[in-house]
C-alpha positions as CSV (number, residue, x, y, z in Angstrom):
1,M,-42.7,171.5,71.4
2,E,-45.6,172.0,73.7
3,K,-44.7,175.6,74.0
4,E,-44.9,176.0,70.1
5,A,-48.2,174.1,70.0
6,E,-49.5,176.4,72.6
7,S,-48.6,179.4,70.5
8,K,-50.5,177.8,67.7
9,A,-53.5,177.7,69.9
10,L,-54.0,173.9,69.7
11,D,-56.7,172.5,71.8
12,D,-56.5,169.9,74.4
13,M,-57.4,167.1,72.0
14,E,-54.8,168.1,69.6
15,N,-52.3,168.4,72.4
16,S,-53.1,164.9,73.7
17,I,-52.6,163.5,70.2
18,M,-49.3,165.2,70.0
19,T,-48.1,163.5,73.2
20,M,-49.1,160.1,71.8
21,F,-46.8,160.5,68.6
22,I,-43.7,158.3,68.6
23,N,-40.5,160.1,68.7
24,N,-39.8,159.9,65.0
25,A,-43.0,161.7,64.3
26,K,-42.1,164.4,66.9
27,T,-38.8,164.9,65.3
28,S,-39.6,165.0,61.6
29,W,-43.0,166.0,60.0
30,L,-44.5,167.5,63.2
31,L,-41.8,170.1,63.2
32,K,-42.9,171.1,59.7
33,L,-46.5,171.2,60.8
34,I,-45.7,173.8,63.6
35,D,-43.1,175.7,61.5
36,L,-40.0,174.8,63.1
37,P,-36.7,174.0,61.4
38,P,-35.6,170.4,61.2
39,F,-33.1,168.8,63.8
40,D,-29.7,168.0,62.8
41,K,-29.6,164.3,61.7
42,D,-26.4,163.5,63.7
43,H,-28.2,164.7,66.9
44,L,-31.3,162.7,66.1
45,N,-29.3,159.5,65.5
46,I,-27.7,160.0,69.0
47,M,-31.2,160.4,70.5
48,G,-32.3,157.1,68.8
49,K,-29.4,155.3,70.0
50,L,-29.9,156.5,73.5
51,A,-33.7,155.4,73.2
52,E,-32.5,152.0,72.2
53,K,-29.9,151.7,75.1
54,R,-32.5,152.9,77.6
55,N,-35.0,150.3,76.3
56,S,-32.5,147.6,76.4
57,F,-31.6,148.5,80.1
58,V,-35.1,148.9,81.2
59,H,-36.3,145.6,79.7
60,Y,-33.3,143.7,81.0
61,K,-31.8,143.1,77.5
62,Y,-28.7,144.9,77.9
63,P,-25.6,142.6,77.0
64,I,-22.9,141.8,79.4
65,I,-20.2,144.4,79.0
66,N,-16.3,144.2,79.1
67,E,-13.6,146.8,79.3
68,A,-13.8,147.9,75.6
69,D,-17.6,148.4,76.0
70,I,-17.1,150.6,79.0
71,E,-14.9,152.9,76.9
72,S,-17.4,152.8,74.1
73,L,-20.1,153.9,76.6
74,D,-18.1,156.6,77.9
75,K,-17.5,157.8,74.2
76,F,-21.2,157.5,73.6
77,F,-22.3,159.4,76.7
78,K,-19.9,162.3,75.7
79,E,-21.9,162.4,72.3
80,V,-25.1,162.4,74.2
81,E,-23.9,165.5,76.2
82,K,-23.1,167.2,73.0
83,S,-26.6,166.3,71.7
84,I,-28.2,167.6,74.9
85,N,-26.5,170.9,74.4
86,Y,-27.5,171.1,70.7
87,F,-31.2,170.5,71.7
88,I,-31.1,173.1,74.5
89,S,-29.6,175.5,72.0
90,Y,-32.2,174.6,69.5
91,E,-35.0,175.2,71.9
92,S,-33.7,178.6,73.0
93,K,-33.1,179.7,69.3
94,N,-36.3,178.4,67.9
95,I,-39.0,178.0,70.6
96,D,-38.1,180.4,73.4
97,K,-37.0,183.4,71.2
98,N,-38.6,186.5,72.5
99,K,-40.5,184.6,75.2
100,K,-39.8,184.8,78.9
101,Y,-39.1,181.5,80.6
102,I,-41.7,180.5,83.1
103,E,-40.7,178.4,85.8
104,R,-43.4,175.6,86.4
105,W,-42.3,174.3,89.8
């Protein structure tokens, strides 16, 4: 999104405001504001679940898991991989189109 914001010539203050937005804002109305198509709802749901699991883990609230939970997590992370591929494809189709990739590192 930063790339698209740069192409819209947003100044530093506007860019810093964008970085403060919560994920829901960045994945909904902000896309409309910078003329990008909406994200697929299924992949947004996976992103939200991943954020929840990450927060539970980081804040030591993750429940004790058993064998069935491990299978469920394996299935979930396969869905995460599909979503990652979707977002990479979305970026290349909607943001990087007709632009050269510039390696920052």
